[in-house]
N, C-alpha and C positions, 0 to 999 in steps of 0.2 A: 525960056522961060529962063525966070534970073534965077540965082542958087540962094537966095535971101533965106536965112535959116529964121524958121521958125520959131516963136519966144515961147517959153514954155507956159503954161497958165500956173496960177498960182497954186490949183487944187490937182494934185496926182491922180490916179486911178486909188491907192490906198486908199485918202482924205474923201474921194467921193463915198466910196464902197463902206466908210464909216460911219457916215452923215445920209447917206440913204439907204432908202429901204427896198427903193424899185427901182431900177437902170436897165434904160430903154437900149436896144441895137439896134443897130439898123438889118435891113430884109434883104432880101438876094438882089446884088446888082448886077455882075456879067451876066448872069442866065437871065436876069430881067431881058438886058440889054438886044441881048442874043434872041431871045423868040417873042419879045412884045414892044420891038420896035425893028424900024427898017435901019437902022446902024449897024455897020459890017464890025464883028467883034471880031479880033485875032485869036486862029487856032491855039495858037502858043501861049501869047499874052494876056488875053483875056481883054479884058476892057480896059485893062492899061494904052492900050494900042487910042483909045477914043480921045483921052487930052490933048493929043495931037492933029486931031482932026474935027474942022468947027462941028459939025455935025452932031457927034460923038462927045462934045465937050458938054454940047447945051442938055443930048439927053441925060447924061450924069448930072450935070447941074440941075437940072430939072426934077430928078428922081431924089439925089440928096437935099433938095432944098424942100420936100414933098416929108424925109423924114423929119428935119428940124421944125417943120411947119409946125408937123404934129404933135414936137416935143414942148414946143413954143407954148403953141394953144392949152396945153394939159399940165403945163409947169412940172414937166418929168426930166430928169437928165437924161444925156443922151452918149453913147459910142458910137463912134465913126471910124472905119477903117480906109485907111488910101486901098485907090484897086489896085495891089503892088503884090498879089497871092502868088502870081508865077513869074515875078520880076527877078529872078536871081538871075547870079552870074551867067551861065551859062545861056536861059533863052534870052537875055537881052544881046547876045551876042550872035544869035543864030537871027536876029529878025536887025532891018536897019531903023534903028531905033537909037535916040540919046542914050549915053551912059552912064547920063544924070537922072535915068527914068525915074528911079524913084525918088528922089528929091524933090521933082517936078511936081511928081502925081501927088505926094504929101502939101505943097506949095498949093496948086487946085485944090483942094477940099480945104485949105485954109483958106484960099479967096472966096469959097464959096461961103462958110463961116462967118467971115470978115463982109460979105457983101450982104447978108441978109440979115445981120446984126444978132449975132450969138447972144448979149447980151439979154436977150430975150426969153432966151433958154436957160432954168438954174445952172445947169454945168453941162459943157460938150466938151468934151475931148478928143483927140484925133490918133487913130492909132495907126502904125505899120504893119501893113499884111504879109505873111509869109507863108506859105505850104511846103509841102513835103518835095524832095527832088523830082520824084516821080510820080504815077498815080495814085491819087488818093486813097482807092478802092484795092491798090494791087500792094498788101502787105509785105511780100516775098520780095518786094522791088525797093524796099528800104533801104535806106543806107545803114553803117554801122555809125557805134556814136563818134568815134574817129573819125571819120569818113562825112559824117554831118559837120564835125563842126567846121571843118574844112569847106563844105560847097557852102555853107549860109555864112560864113561869118562876114564875108562881103556888101550881102544885102544887110542882115544887119548890124555894120557899119555903116553903110551908107542911110538907111533910116534914121538909127541913132545920132549921127552928124547933123542931118536934116531936120531935128527937131520932133519927131515922133512922142507923143509924150505918153503912148503907151505902145509895147510889141506884144502882136499875137500871132504865134504861131498855130495855123489851124487845119482843120480836113487831117489830122494826122492818124493812120492806118496802124501806124509800131513804133512799138516804147522804141528803140535803140536806136531810132533818127530822134525821134522827139527830147532824148536822154542829149544829145547831140547839138540841137538847139536849143534848149531849155540852158545850158552849158553858158552857149556862147551872145545869149540875151542876158539873160542876168547879171553875167559880168559886163556892162553896159551902162549899170544902175536904172536903167530905164524902168520902169514899173512893165512885166511882161507878164506873158495869161500864156496858157499853153492848153488846146482843146483838141478832144479829139473826138473821129468818129467811131459811131458803135454800132454792133450790130443786133439781132432782134434779141439776144441774149444778154445784151447789156456788156459787152466785154470789146474792147480795140478788137480788129478786122485782124491780126495777127494772135489773138488769145489770150493775151493777159488780163486781166480784170482790172477795173479803173481804181482800185484800192490797191493793186502791186505797183500799176504805173503810175500815180501820186505817190505811193511810196517811197516806191526808188527814184524819182527824181527831185521828192526834196533831199532825200538823206546826200544826193548826188551835187546839189549846187547851193551855195551862199555868196549872195544872199538865194532865200527861194522865190520860185515866182510868186505873183499875188493871188493867184491860185488857178484853177483849174476849169475849164466849160467842157461842152458836149456840143458838137455841131453835125450838121451833114448827117442828122438822123432824127426819127417820129419818136414825139416824146413818150412814147408806149417801148419803145426800147430800152431804155432807163426802168429798173427797177429798184427802187429804194428802199422797199423791204429787205433785200438781200444783201446791200451793204452795209457793210458797220458803220458805225454810229459818227466814229471820227469823220467819215472821209464828206461829211457837211458841211466839217468846218474848214475846206481846201475846194470844196467844190462852188464854185461862185453864179454859173451860169448857165443859158441852154438856148442854141440858135438852131431852132429846131425845122427840119423838111416839112412841107407842106403835106405829104403825102406820105404812108406806113408802105410803101412796097419795097422791097428789098435793095440795096444799092444796083444792082446788077440790071434789075428791070428798070431805074431810072435812067441809067447810064444808056442804057438802047433804046429808049422810049422817043419816040417824035414828036411829042406833047406833052402839054406839062400835065403832070399829076397832082390831084389836090384831094384831100379828104374834106368832110364838113369841117369849116373854119372853128365851130363850134366846139369840136371834138378835140380839134389841138390846142387852141387858146385854154380851155379847158384845165387841158392836163398838164400845160404850161401852168396855169396858176396856180394849180396845187401842188405843184411842186416848188414853188413860190412861196404860196403861204403856211405849206405842211413842212417841208424840208430847207426854208428858208433860200434858196437861189436867188440871188438878187438881179441877175442883169439876165432881160430874157427876148430872144429877137427871132428873125427869120433868116432859113437858109433858100436850099432849093421849091421852087415852086411859091416861095411868100411872094407878096407884096406892100404895099403899106396900108393896106384893108385890115391884115394880118397883125399887124404892130396897132392899128386903131381898137383890134380887139382885146389885144393885151390891156394900151392905158386904160380903154374905157370902163373894163371890168376889174381892174386891178385891186380895186378897193371891196367888192360884191362877196369876196367867201369871210365869214367869220372866226373860221379855224384859229388860235391861238397854237402858239410855235417858242420852241427858245432856237436860239443860232443852231443847234448841233441837232434840229430833227426829233426831238422828243417834244410829245403832247403834254400840256400843262398841268393834265390828272397823271401823268406817267404810264400814259398806256402807249404799246409801241404803234406807231404812225399806219395807216393802213394805205393800202395802193390800191390804185384803179387800174391796175396793169388787166 
C-alpha cells in the first residue's frame, strides 16, 4: 500500500459540529467482524490486520459501506474511524505487520470513501483511533500522564502525518492516561476527541467523575480537545440529572453498547448480548434532544440496524433544549434512568 497522505477535507470537526445538530458515528467494527463473520481477527491488533487480507478487506469494506449508505440515503453527516485502536508501537512490534499500519489503515478507509462517492453524504470525516495502552476495563493498569505521552506519541504522529481529519482516544478507563493522550493529540493541531468508558454510576472506571476528568484535561491542554464522549457503556450508565450544567457544553457524543450488562459480564460472554433496540435508541435520542449530545453511534453489540434506528427516529422528539441542557421553560431536565 502506498503512503499517500490523505488530503484534509475543507470542513473539520469543529466546523461540522457548529453546522450540524445530529452527527452519526459508526457502530462496532472489530467486534462485528469477530463475532458475525468468518474473518479471523487478530487477538492483539483487532481488525487492523484485516486490511492486509483479501477476505478481511472485503468484510471491512462492506461494513463501512453500510454506514456510508445509511448516512447518504438520509442526508446525515458521518464520522468514521480507521481500525487503529490497538495499533500502538508495542503491539505492532509484536506482530509481523508493516510499521506503516496506521497510515495504511487511514488510506484504506479513504479509498472506501472515494469508491462509494462521499459527495453523496453531506459531511463525512475520517478519524485516527487510539486506545489505552493496556486493558480498557482495567483502570489499575493505566499509564501515568508522562508515560502516556511517551507511549502514545508515535501513533499520534503517524495518524496525524497520514492526514487523519480528527483524532479520537476511546474507551479510556483512567484519567491519568487520558491526560497524556490528550496532550500529545492536541499538540498536533488536528481536532481531537477524548472518549471515556463509564460504569453504572456514571463515573470513569478509576472512580473519577466525568466532570472531574473533563475539567482536568481542559485545564491541562492548549488548545483543548474539541470535546468529550462516552463509549462502550449503555446509555443508562450516564446520569445527566446528576451532572453540572456546564458539562453539556463539552460533552458532545455517545457511542453506546447494545447491552446494559456490566463490563466484566460482557468481556466474559461467548455470545453477543443486546437489550431492546428501542430502549437503546430512545435513551440516546433523549440525550440528544434534551442535553445536546450531537454525535450518536454504537459500540459493542451494535450494528447498522442500531444506527438506522437513530437516524430514522432523530426527528421524533418534540423536546426543545438549549445547548447546555436546560429546557426552554427553565425547569431542570428530567432523567429516564
